[in-house]
ZADO-962352 format. One line per 4 residues: their letters; for each residue x, y, z of C-alpha. Coordinates in steps of 0.02 Angstrom, whole numbers. Layout:
REM residues N
A = X Y Z ~ ...
//
This chain:
REM residues 165
MKTL = -507 662 8906 ~ -528 499 8808 ~ -350 449 8854 ~ -394 463 9039
QLLP = -548 353 9013 ~ -443 222 8924 ~ -305 225 9056 ~ -383 90 9168
FILL = -402 -25 9017 ~ -224 8 8959 ~ -157 -28 9134 ~ -262 -186 9145
FLFV = -197 -243 8976 ~ -16 -211 9028 ~ -43 -302 9192 ~ -113 -455 9102
VVFS = 30 -456 8976 ~ 164 -438 9110 ~ 83 -569 9223 ~ 60 -691 9080
CHKN = 242 -676 9027 ~ 302 -699 9205 ~ 189 -850 9230 ~ 256 -932 9070
DIIN = 435 -897 9122 ~ 403 -985 9288 ~ 325 -1134 9199 ~ 471 -1147 9079
QNNS = 598 -1135 9219 ~ 511 -1274 9316 ~ 501 -1384 9162 ~ 684 -1358 9119
AAQL = 733 -1394 9299 ~ 643 -1560 9287 ~ 722 -1615 9124 ~ 865 -1737 9116
NKSL = 981 -1727 8967 ~ 957 -1910 8921 ~ 1090 -1918 8786 ~ 1219 -1836 8898
MLQL = 1179 -1948 9046 ~ 1189 -2104 8937 ~ 1353 -2041 8863 ~ 1427 -2011 9036
VNEQ = 1375 -2183 9099 ~ 1445 -2270 8945 ~ 1607 -2170 8948 ~ 1634 -2227 9127
RTKG = 1592 -2408 9083 ~ 1708 -2413 8933 ~ 1860 -2342 9022 ~ 1843 -2438 9186
CNCD = 1877 -2368 9358 ~ 1909 -2399 9541 ~ 1752 -2409 9647 ~ 1835 -2375 9814
SVYY = 1976 -2503 9820 ~ 1906 -2625 9691 ~ 1954 -2603 9509 ~ 1815 -2630 9381
PPTT = 1883 -2658 9207 ~ 1801 -2586 9052 ~ 1635 -2667 9013 ~ 1498 -2661 8884
TVMW = 1392 -2507 8857 ~ 1210 -2495 8910 ~ 1064 -2444 8800 ~ 930 -2318 8850
NDQL = 766 -2398 8903 ~ 605 -2299 8918 ~ 531 -2415 9049 ~ 681 -2390 9162
EAAA = 666 -2203 9130 ~ 482 -2211 9184 ~ 529 -2301 9346 ~ 664 -2171 9379
ATHA = 545 -2027 9343 ~ 413 -2098 9459 ~ 536 -2111 9603 ~ 621 -1943 9572
TDMD = 453 -1855 9566 ~ 390 -1944 9721 ~ 544 -1897 9822 ~ 534 -1717 9760
QNNY = 348 -1695 9793 ~ 353 -1780 9963 ~ 521 -1712 10021 ~ 611 -1873 10063
FSHT = 768 -1961 10004 ~ 771 -2151 10004 ~ 782 -2303 9892 ~ 619 -2359 9974
GLDG = 464 -2272 9909 ~ 335 -2202 10028 ~ 224 -2347 9977 ~ 360 -2469 10034
SSAG = 414 -2507 9856 ~ 591 -2555 9809 ~ 674 -2506 9647 ~ 635 -2681 9583
DRIR = 451 -2655 9621 ~ 446 -2488 9532 ~ 539 -2557 9381 ~ 424 -2708 9369
RTGY = 270 -2594 9376 ~ 325 -2518 9210 ~ 317 -2690 9129 ~ 505 -2717 9131
NWTA = 534 -2898 9184 ~ 708 -2886 9256 ~ 831 -3023 9300 ~ 947 -2895 9379
YGEN = 927 -2712 9427 ~ 1016 -2573 9518 ~ 968 -2398 9570 ~ 1068 -2240 9604
IAKG = 988 -2088 9687 ~ 1059 -1917 9724 ~ 999 -1748 9782 ~ 1065 -1572 9766
YTTE = 1166 -1578 9605 ~ 1131 -1461 9461 ~ 1213 -1546 9312 ~ 1232 -1721 9242
QEVM = 1421 -1705 9258 ~ 1411 -1659 9443 ~ 1295 -1800 9490 ~ 1394 -1928 9390
AAWV = 1556 -1874 9476 ~ 1471 -1897 9645 ~ 1404 -2069 9598 ~ 1574 -2127 9535
ASEE = 1653 -2067 9697 ~ 1529 -2171 9799 ~ 1573 -2356 9804 ~ 1396 -2427 9795
HCVN = 1340 -2308 9658 ~ 1500 -2336 9560 ~ 1474 -2525 9567 ~ 1301 -2503 9489
IMNP = 1373 -2397 9349 ~ 1511 -2525 9315 ~ 1409 -2685 9340 ~ 1432 -2789 9181
AFRE = 1269 -2881 9216 ~ 1170 -2724 9172 ~ 1125 -2703 8988 ~ 998 -2561 8994
FGGA = 980 -2395 9081 ~ 858 -2255 9112 ~ 868 -2099 9216 ~ 765 -1950 9271
KSKL = 769 -1799 9383 ~ 641 -1692 9471 ~ 713 -1525 9521 ~ 867 -1577 9620
YWVQ = 821 -1762 9642 ~ 910 -1882 9524 ~ 876 -2067 9492 ~ 966 -2193 9383
EFGS = 891 -2365 9351 ~ 997 -2505 9279 ~ 928 -2671 9222 ~ 940 -2831 9125
R = 803 -2945 9064
//
C-alpha cells in the first residue's frame, strides 16, 4: 500500500532526473558545436603558410607564420554568432559593418586585415580545404602582410580574421 502511495513521487523523481540529464546533454552538444579548436585551426593555417600553395593560378611561396590574437578571435566570434543567430551569410554585418569595423571595435588597431567566412562545414580540416580551394580565401591565408590571426565558429558558421598592426 505504501509503495502505491509513493509511486507518483518516484515517477516524478525519475522524470526530473531524465529531463535534467537530457537538458544537460543538449546544452553540452550546443556548446561543443560552437567551439573552434583554436590550436588546430592555427596549426592548419600556419602549415599552409609555411609550405606555400597555388591560389587559383597564382603561386604564393612559403611565408611567415601568424600568431593567435584574442581580439581577432572576438571579432570572428561576434560575426559568426551574428550570422548564425540571424540566418544570413555575408562579410557585411546586419548593422552595415565591415570586417575592419568589427576588428577595430575589439580595440585592435589594424594596418591590414582580411576575413574568411564559410558555412556548412563540420571540421577545421574541411573548412580549411574549402578556403584553400577558393582563390580569395586562399590569398588571405597566404598573405605575408598578415601577422596575427583569430577564428571562431557558431554551429556551422565559420569566420577567420587576419590582421597586422
